[in-house]
C-alpha positions in Angstrom: 5.0 -8.2 7.0 5.3 -8.1 3.3 4.4 -5.3 0.9 3.8 -5.8 -2.8 4.5 -3.1 -5.3 3.3 -3.5 -8.9 5.4 -2.0 -11.7 2.4 -2.5 -14.0 -1.1 -3.5 -13.2 -2.1 -5.5 -16.4 -5.2 -4.1 -18.1 -5.5 -1.2 -15.7 -5.8 2.3 -17.1 -5.7 3.7 -13.6 -2.2 2.4 -13.2 -1.0 4.3 -16.3 -2.6 7.5 -14.8 -0.7 6.9 -11.5 2.6 6.4 -13.4 2.0 9.8 -15.1 1.0 11.6 -12.0 3.8 10.3 -9.8 6.5 10.3 -12.5 7.3 6.7 -11.4 7.4 3.1 -12.3 5.1 1.8 -9.7 1.3 1.6 -10.1 -0.1 -0.2 -7.1 0.8 -1.1 -3.5 -0.7 -3.6 -1.1 0.0 -5.9 1.9 0.5 -9.6 1.7 -0.9 -11.4 4.7 0.6 -14.4 6.4 -1.9 -16.5 4.4 -0.4 -15.2 1.2 -3.5 -13.3 0.3 -3.4 -9.6 -0.7 -5.1 -6.8 1.3 -5.4 -3.8 -0.9 -7.3 -0.5 -1.4 -8.8 -1.0 -4.8 -12.1 0.1 -6.4 -14.7 0.1 -4.8 -13.2 -0.5 -1.3 -10.4 -2.2 0.7 -10.5 -6.0 0.0 -8.7 -9.2 0.4 -8.0 -11.5 -2.6 -5.6 -14.2 -3.9 -2.6 -13.4 -6.0 -3.4 -13.8 -9.7 -0.7 -15.7 -11.6 -0.7 -13.2 -14.5 0.3 -10.3 -12.2 3.3 -12.1 -10.6 5.8 -10.9 -13.2 4.9 -7.3 -12.4 4.9 -7.7 -8.6 7.9 -6.7 -6.5 7.6 -8.1 -3.0 9.4 -6.5 0.0 9.7 -7.3 3.7 9.8 -4.3 6.1 13.0 -4.1 8.0 12.9 -4.6 11.8 9.7 -6.6 12.0 9.1 -8.6 15.2 6.5 -11.3 15.8 4.4 -8.7 17.8 4.4 -6.3 14.9 3.4 -9.1 12.5 0.5 -9.9 14.8 -0.5 -6.2 15.0 -0.6 -6.0 11.2 -2.8 -9.1 11.0 -5.2 -7.5 13.5 -5.2 -4.3 11.4 -6.1 -6.3 8.3 -9.0 -7.9 10.1 -10.2 -4.5 11.2 -9.9 -3.0 7.7 -11.9 -5.9 6.2 -14.6 -5.7 8.9 -15.4 -2.1 7.9 -13.5 -1.5 4.7 -12.7 2.1 3.7 -13.8 3.0 0.2 -11.3 3.6 -2.5 -11.1 7.2 -3.5 -10.2 8.3 -7.0 -10.9 11.9 -5.8 -8.1 11.4 -3.3 -5.6 10.8 -6.1 -6.3 14.3 -7.4 -6.3 15.8 -3.9 -2.9 14.2 -3.5 -1.7 15.6 -6.9 -2.7 19.2 -5.9 -1.4 18.8 -2.3 -4.8 19.3 -0.7 -5.4 18.0 2.9 -7.4 15.0 3.7 -10.8 15.8 5.1 -11.8 12.5 6.7 -10.7 8.9 7.2 -13.7 7.3 5.3 -11.7 6.5 2.1 -8.2 5.9 0.9 -6.0 4.9 -2.0 -3.5 2.0 -2.2 -0.2 3.6 -1.2 -1.9 5.7 1.5 -3.3 2.5 3.0 0.1 0.9 3.1 1.8 3.9 4.6 -0.9 5.0 7.0 -1.3 1.4 8.4 2.5 1.1 8.8 2.7 4.4 10.6 -0.1 3.3 13.0 1.6 0.1 13.9 5.4 0.5 13.7 7.7 2.9 15.6 9.0 5.8 13.4 12.4 4.2 12.9 10.7 1.4 10.9 8.5 3.7 8.7 9.4 3.3 5.0 9.3 7.0 4.5 10.0 10.1 6.6 8.4 13.5 6.4 5.1 11.9 5.8 3.3 13.2 8.9 -0.1 11.6 8.5 0.7 8.8 6.0 -1.1 10.7 3.3 1.4 12.1 0.8 2.9 8.9 -0.6 2.7 7.2 -4.0 3.4 3.6 -4.9 6.7 4.9 -6.4 7.7 6.4 -3.1 7.2 3.1 -1.4 9.0 1.2 -4.2 12.2 3.2 -3.7 12.2 3.1 0.1 15.5 1.7 1.6 13.4 0.2 4.5 12.1 -2.6 2.4 14.1 -5.8 1.9 13.5 -7.8 -1.3 11.4 -10.9 -0.7 9.2 -13.2 -2.7 5.5 -14.0 -3.3 4.3 -16.8 -1.1 
């Protein structure tokens, strides 16, 4: 299972806002499927798409440590589930996150929350990229970017 972290999302004002709010150098997070396509929480809802050549210089790709064939298969099933009934992207959640307010439902998400929440739902705790993140909610792209649980990889 691969995770992509963008240090800049070209032409995306929201990425600059995320940098400012998280004091970081990572603007977006998503999964890369076995097919090489991206599964991401992006306006207006979770979607699957091809990697765009112009974004490759800004993508850092990582492989989660400790993955097994069964875990890879579980992620692929999760991606299918997410795309069957895609959660909406929530700009409001970004501000809820900023002010440390609790999540009220599971109808919507944002990019790094999707990556962390899905990982926590599939992997055992010792493989989670972050600790002290009880519901997968309080995580930014920067938090994922600096996780020691990710091994450098490449775009497929």
